[in-house]
C-alpha positions in Angstrom: -48.5 50.0 -144.8 -48.3 50.4 -141.1 -51.8 48.7 -139.7 -50.7 45.9 -141.8 -47.5 45.6 -140.3 -48.5 45.7 -136.6 -50.7 43.4 -137.0 -48.5 41.2 -138.6 -45.8 42.0 -136.1 -48.7 41.4 -133.2 -49.8 37.9 -134.6 -46.3 36.4 -135.5 -45.1 37.6 -131.5 -48.0 35.6 -130.2 -46.5 32.1 -128.2 -47.9 28.6 -128.6 -50.1 27.4 -126.1 -49.2 24.1 -124.5 -51.7 20.7 -124.7 -53.1 20.1 -121.5 -54.0 16.2 -120.8 -57.7 15.7 -120.0 -59.1 14.9 -116.7 -61.1 12.0 -117.9 -57.7 9.8 -118.6 -56.1 10.8 -115.5 -59.5 10.0 -113.2 -59.6 6.6 -114.7 -56.5 5.7 -113.4 -57.2 6.7 -109.9 -60.8 4.4 -110.2 -58.6 1.3 -111.4 -56.1 2.1 -108.5 -58.7 2.5 -105.7 -60.7 -0.5 -106.9 -57.3 -3.0 -106.5 -56.7 -1.6 -102.7 -60.5 -2.3 -102.2 -60.2 -6.1 -103.8 -57.1 -6.8 -101.9 -58.8 -5.6 -97.9 -61.6 -7.6 -98.9 -59.4 -10.4 -99.7 -57.6 -10.3 -96.7 -60.6 -9.8 -94.7 -62.3 -13.0 -95.8 -58.8 -14.9 -94.9 -59.3 -13.4 -91.6 -62.6 -14.6 -91.6 -62.1 -18.1 -92.5 -59.6 -18.4 -90.3 -61.5 -17.2 -86.9 -64.3 -19.4 -88.4 -61.9 -22.7 -88.6 -60.6 -21.7 -85.3 -63.9 -21.3 -83.6 -65.0 -24.5 -85.3 -62.0 -26.3 -83.8 -63.1 -24.9 -80.5 -66.6 -26.6 -80.6 -65.2 -29.9 -81.7 -62.8 -30.1 -78.7 -65.2 -28.9 -76.2 -67.7 -31.6 -77.0 -65.4 -34.4 -77.5 -64.0 -33.7 -73.8 -68.2 -33.4 -73.0 -68.4 -36.7 -74.4 -65.5 -38.0 -72.4 -66.1 -37.3 -69.5 -69.9 -37.9 -69.7 -72.6 -35.8 -67.0 -70.8 -33.8 -64.2 -72.7 -32.4 -61.3 -71.4 -29.3 -59.3 -69.8 -29.8 -55.6 -72.0 -27.9 -53.2 -70.2 -25.6 -51.4 -70.8 -26.8 -48.0 -68.5 -30.1 -49.2 -65.6 -28.0 -50.0 -62.6 -27.8 -47.5 -60.2 -24.5 -47.8 -56.6 -25.5 -46.9 -55.2 -22.7 -44.9 -51.4 -22.5 -44.6 -50.3 -21.3 -41.1 -48.2 -18.1 -41.5 -44.1 -19.3 -39.7 -44.2 -17.5 -36.6 -41.9 -14.0 -36.5 -38.5 -14.2 -35.7 -38.5 -11.7 -33.2 -35.3 -10.2 -34.0 -35.6 -7.1 -33.7 -37.0 -7.5 -29.8 -34.0 -9.5 -29.1 -31.4 -6.9 -30.6 -33.5 -3.9 -28.4 -33.1 -5.9 -25.9 -29.4 -6.1 -26.2 -29.5 -2.7 -27.2 -31.5 -1.4 -23.3 -28.9 -3.7 -21.8 -25.8 -1.6 -23.5 -27.5 1.8 -22.7 -29.0 1.3 -18.9 -26.1 -0.2 -17.2 -23.1 2.4 -18.0 -20.0 2.1 -16.9 -19.5 5.6 -16.0 -21.4 6.0 -13.0 -20.4 7.7 -9.6 -21.1 5.1 -7.2 -18.3 6.4 -4.1 -21.4 7.6 -2.4 -23.5 4.3 -2.5 -21.2 1.4 -1.7 -20.0 1.1 1.7 -15.8 0.3 1.7 -15.4 -1.0 4.9 -13.4 -4.2 5.4 -16.7 -6.4 4.0 -17.9 -4.3 0.9 -21.7 -3.6 0.5 -24.7 -1.8 -1.0 -28.3 -1.1 0.1 -31.3 0.2 -1.9 -31.9 3.3 -0.7 -35.4 2.7 1.6 -34.5 -1.0 3.0 -33.5 -1.6 6.6 -29.9 -1.9 7.8 -30.4 -5.3 9.1 -30.7 -6.4 5.4 -27.0 -6.3 5.2 -26.7 -8.4 8.2 -28.8 -11.0 7.1 -27.2 -10.9 3.5 -24.2 -11.4 5.4 -24.9 -13.9 7.8 -26.4 -16.1 4.7 -30.4 -15.5 6.0 -31.0 -16.0 2.4 -29.9 -19.0 0.8 -27.8 -19.1 -2.7 -30.4 -19.9 -5.5 -28.0 -19.4 -8.6 -25.1 -17.8 -9.8 -23.1 -16.2 -12.7 -19.5 -16.6 -13.6 -17.9 -13.7 -15.5 -14.5 -14.7 -15.3 -12.8 -14.7 -19.3 -15.8 -12.5 -20.8 -15.0 -9.1 -22.3 -16.4 -6.1 -20.9 -19.3 -5.6 -23.1 -19.7 -9.8 -23.0 -20.0 -9.3 -19.2 -22.7 -6.7 -19.2 -25.2 -8.7 -21.0 -24.4 -11.9 -19.8 -25.1 -9.9 -16.2 -28.1 -8.3 -17.5 -29.8 -11.1 -18.6 -28.9 -13.0 -15.6 -30.2 -10.7 -13.1 -33.1 -10.2 -15.3 -34.1 -14.1 -15.5 -33.3 -14.8 -12.0 -35.9 -12.1 -10.9 -38.4 -13.7 -13.6 -37.8 -17.3 -11.8 -38.6 -15.7 -8.5 -35.3 -15.8 -7.1 -33.7 -13.6 -4.3 -30.6 -14.6 -3.6 -27.5 -15.2 -6.4 -23.8 -15.3 -6.4 -22.0 -12.9 -9.3 -18.5 -14.5 -9.8 -16.2 -11.2 -10.7 -12.9 -12.5 -9.8 -10.4 -10.6 -8.0 -8.8 -8.7 -11.0 -4.8 -10.3 -10.3 -4.8 -11.2 -13.7 -5.4 -7.7 -14.8 -2.4 -4.7 -15.6 -1.6 -3.4 -12.3 -3.5 -6.1 -10.6 -6.2 -3.2 -11.0 -9.8 -5.1 -10.8 -11.0 -3.6 -13.7 -14.3 -5.8 -14.0 -15.1 -5.7 -10.4 -15.0 -2.4 -10.3 -17.7 -2.3 -13.5 -19.9 -4.8 -12.0 -20.7 -2.9 -8.8 -21.2 0.0 -11.0 -23.6 -2.3 -13.1 -25.5 -3.8 -10.4 -26.4 -0.5 -8.6 -28.1 0.6 -11.9 -30.8 -2.7 -11.8 -33.8 -2.1 -10.0 -34.2 -5.8 -9.3 -31.3 -5.7 -7.2 -32.0 -4.5 -3.2 -28.5 -5.3 -2.0 -25.2 -7.0 -2.0 -22.2 -7.7 0.3 -18.8 -9.2 -0.6 -19.0 -12.9 -0.7 -17.4 -14.8 2.5 -13.9 -17.0 1.9 -16.0 -19.7 0.8 -17.8 -18.3 -1.6 -15.1 -16.3 -3.4 -14.4 -13.9 -0.9 -13.0 -10.6 -2.7 -13.9 -12.6 -6.1 -17.6 -12.6 -5.8 -20.8 -11.0 -4.7 -24.0 -12.5 -2.9 -26.7 -10.6 -4.2 -30.4 -10.2 -2.8 -33.0 -9.7 -5.5 -36.8 -8.0 -5.2 -39.6 -10.4 -4.6 -40.4 -11.7 -8.5 -44.0 -13.1 -9.9 -42.7 -16.8 -9.1 -42.7 -18.3 -5.3 -39.1 -19.4 -4.5 -37.5 -20.4 -1.2 -36.6 -17.4 0.2 -34.1 -18.5 3.3 -32.0 -21.4 3.6 -33.7 -22.3 7.2 
């Protein structure tokens, strides 16, 4: 009895096995989906190839139409061609102008001590080192005729400095030997101090083109002007008034 009961219990405790789907059914469904995808891709490729062929046919037709319209053509020989070159506009020397202005501002100092360079007798004078004393006498008595002048009245200090520097440089280039510089007597300045006159004296002694200067004669402005002798320039000019 005991073996029979054990056998029955063992048989009753075995759970039922699930039914698995067959691999064949799943494989058929995947194959159908793949076929549909390939068919769609082939259709799209066919449409693209058809569109490309139509575009190429249209391009050939337009090219043939153009050839029939213009007829036979002959290429131009290289020698018959003319190459037009537009000249570049001349550059404006703005930087050069700014550099020159900067040089003028920097080279003419207001702080230089000229007390040992200027003769402050009854008639003010300056003589560059190495020049003969007779130059002052000749300059005062008019051995060199005036060939140009500049009037600095009404200019601010910076304006007067640049104007004087440019005038001296241009006069030297033109070959002028003697010029007049009008700076005024300073009667309208605060305290009636000739501020511009003192600055003009400092600026002139710093110019390499200036050899000497003396106070102008009464008829030429007296204490409000200077006769300035310049070094010989590159352009010949009349040296004396006689």
